[in-house]
C-alpha positions in Angstrom: 134.5 151.2 56.1 136.7 148.7 58.2 136.1 145.5 57.7 134.2 142.6 60.2 137.9 142.0 61.6 139.2 145.3 62.3 136.1 145.9 63.9 134.8 142.9 66.1 136.7 142.1 69.9 138.8 138.5 69.3 135.9 135.6 69.4 138.0 134.2 72.7 137.3 137.3 74.3 133.5 137.5 73.6 133.1 133.9 75.2 135.2 134.5 78.1 133.2 137.8 78.8 129.9 135.5 78.4 130.5 133.4 80.8 132.2 136.0 83.2 129.0 138.1 82.8 126.4 136.0 83.4 128.0 133.2 86.1 129.2 137.0 87.5 133.1 135.7 88.7 135.9 134.8 86.6 136.6 132.0 88.6 133.6 130.0 88.0 133.9 131.4 84.0 137.5 129.7 84.5 136.0 126.3 85.2 133.1 126.3 82.4 135.1 127.3 80.2 138.7 124.7 81.2 141.1 128.0 81.2 143.1 129.7 84.0 141.1 132.6 85.8 144.5 134.5 85.1 143.8 133.7 81.8 139.9 135.1 81.4 141.0 138.4 83.4 143.5 138.6 80.6 140.6 137.9 77.8 138.2 140.8 79.5 141.2 143.4 79.8 141.9 143.1 76.6 138.0 143.5 75.5 137.8 146.4 77.2 141.0 147.3 75.8 139.9 146.8 72.1 136.5 148.5 72.7 137.7 151.2 75.5 134.8 150.8 77.2 135.2 149.4 80.9 132.5 146.6 81.4 133.5 145.3 84.9 134.0 146.9 88.2 136.3 144.9 90.2 135.0 144.3 94.2 136.8 142.6 96.6 136.6 139.0 96.1 133.8 139.7 93.7 133.1 141.4 90.0 129.9 143.8 88.9 128.9 145.0 85.3 129.1 148.6 84.3 126.4 150.2 82.8 128.1 149.4 79.7 128.6 146.0 80.0 125.4 144.9 80.8 123.8 146.6 77.7 127.4 145.1 75.9 126.3 141.0 77.5 123.2 141.0 76.1 124.0 141.4 73.1 127.0 139.1 73.1 124.9 136.4 74.8 122.3 136.8 71.9 124.2 137.2 69.1 126.5 133.7 70.5 123.8 132.1 71.4 122.3 132.4 67.7 125.3 131.3 65.8 125.0 128.2 68.5 121.7 127.3 67.5 122.7 127.5 63.9 125.2 125.4 64.5 123.6 122.9 65.9 121.5 122.2 63.3 123.7 121.6 61.0 125.8 119.4 63.2 122.5 117.5 63.5 121.7 116.7 60.0 125.3 116.1 58.9 125.2 113.2 61.7 124.2 110.2 60.0 120.6 109.0 62.2 122.0 105.8 64.7 119.0 103.5 66.5 120.5 101.3 69.0 118.6 98.1 70.4 118.9 95.6 72.8 117.1 92.6 72.4 116.6 89.0 74.1 118.5 85.7 72.1 114.7 84.7 70.5 113.5 87.7 70.1 116.4 88.9 67.8 116.5 85.8 66.2 112.5 85.4 65.3 110.9 88.4 64.9 114.0 91.0 64.8 116.4 90.3 61.9 113.8 89.1 59.2 112.5 92.6 59.5 115.5 93.9 59.6 116.3 94.2 55.7 112.6 95.8 54.8 113.4 98.3 57.7 117.1 99.3 55.7 114.6 99.3 52.8 112.6 102.1 54.1 115.8 103.6 55.7 119.0 103.4 54.2 120.1 107.0 56.4 119.2 105.1 59.6 122.5 102.6 60.8 121.2 100.2 63.1 123.0 98.4 66.0 121.8 95.2 67.6 123.1 94.3 71.3 121.4 90.5 71.7 121.5 89.6 75.3 119.0 87.6 77.9 120.4 89.8 80.7 118.6 92.4 81.4 120.1 95.8 80.3 120.5 99.5 81.7 118.7 101.3 78.7 119.9 104.6 80.6 123.3 103.7 81.2 124.2 101.8 78.2 122.1 104.6 75.7 120.1 102.4 74.4 117.2 103.8 71.9 114.8 100.5 72.0 114.7 97.3 74.3 112.6 94.3 73.0 112.4 91.8 76.1 109.1 90.1 78.0 107.5 91.3 80.4 104.4 92.6 81.7 105.2 96.4 80.7 106.2 97.7 83.8 109.6 99.2 83.4 109.9 102.2 85.9 111.1 105.3 83.8 111.0 103.8 80.8 107.8 104.3 77.8 106.6 100.0 77.0 104.6 99.3 74.1 103.3 95.5 73.7 103.8 94.1 70.2 102.8 90.9 70.1 101.5 87.9 73.1 103.4 85.0 73.6 101.9 81.7 74.3 103.7 79.1 77.0 103.4 75.3 76.4 105.2 72.1 77.2 107.8 70.5 74.7 109.8 67.3 75.6 111.6 65.2 72.4 109.5 62.3 70.6 111.7 59.5 71.8 110.9 61.0 76.0 107.0 60.6 74.4 107.3 57.2 73.2 108.7 56.1 76.8 106.9 57.8 79.2 103.7 57.8 80.4 100.6 59.3 79.2 100.7 63.1 78.7 96.7 63.8 77.4 96.2 66.5 79.9 98.2 69.4 81.8 97.5 67.4 85.0 100.0 64.3 84.1 102.8 66.8 84.1 103.2 66.9 87.9 104.2 63.0 87.3 107.2 64.0 85.8 110.6 66.3 86.1 109.7 69.5 84.8 112.6 71.5 83.3 112.3 75.9 83.5 114.2 78.5 81.6 116.8 80.2 83.4 117.7 83.9 83.2 115.7 86.8 84.9 114.0 87.2 81.2 111.7 83.9 82.3 111.2 84.3 85.9 107.8 84.6 85.4 107.3 81.3 83.6 108.1 78.1 85.8 105.9 75.6 85.6 104.0 76.6 88.9 103.0 79.7 87.1 101.7 77.7 84.1 100.0 75.0 86.1 98.1 77.1 88.2 97.1 79.2 84.8 95.4 75.3 84.1 94.1 74.5 87.4 96.5 71.8 88.3 97.0 70.3 91.6 100.3 71.3 91.8 101.3 68.1 95.0 103.9 66.2 94.2 105.1 68.3 91.3 109.1 67.6 91.0 
């Protein structure tokens, strides 16, 4: 009995035949495979010579599978797909799992970083890449798997889950407090120069939003 090498056509000719049969075009097959149309035609001719069977009928500006070509195309497509699927599972298993995370400076510093050692202990096989920035990121374009950000969770095309709620409150230096007028009630703040956090992550957290939430008349707010 002859061995497989002697019985089987050249692998490249099978790939070229599958593409040409599926696309019904040598030209389209050449574009998909990244080779010339002449190379596709040559692969098909060598395949037909090996099989001693005509697989295509060459028409004017078109090709059609013969009856034998239809039969052979089904077998080749099924066999190549089976090989590709098994190869994919090997490749996926051999790759190191990676998770790309994007976080704001505050979340990365105070929430994410303290939790990374415990995550690595539980999942030593996973490689974690962290991008830290207060600027908005395009998660799709940058292939970010997990984004940690502030907001109301209304982000189109993204799945959002609430991790925790934040508490926003006024702060000032002890020296300022000593030399300023009384700061005992939220309404007292309108008599002071108030500073807002900058950046798109904090557009909803300005002083007007905070004071309104505490029922403060904002007349005279500086």
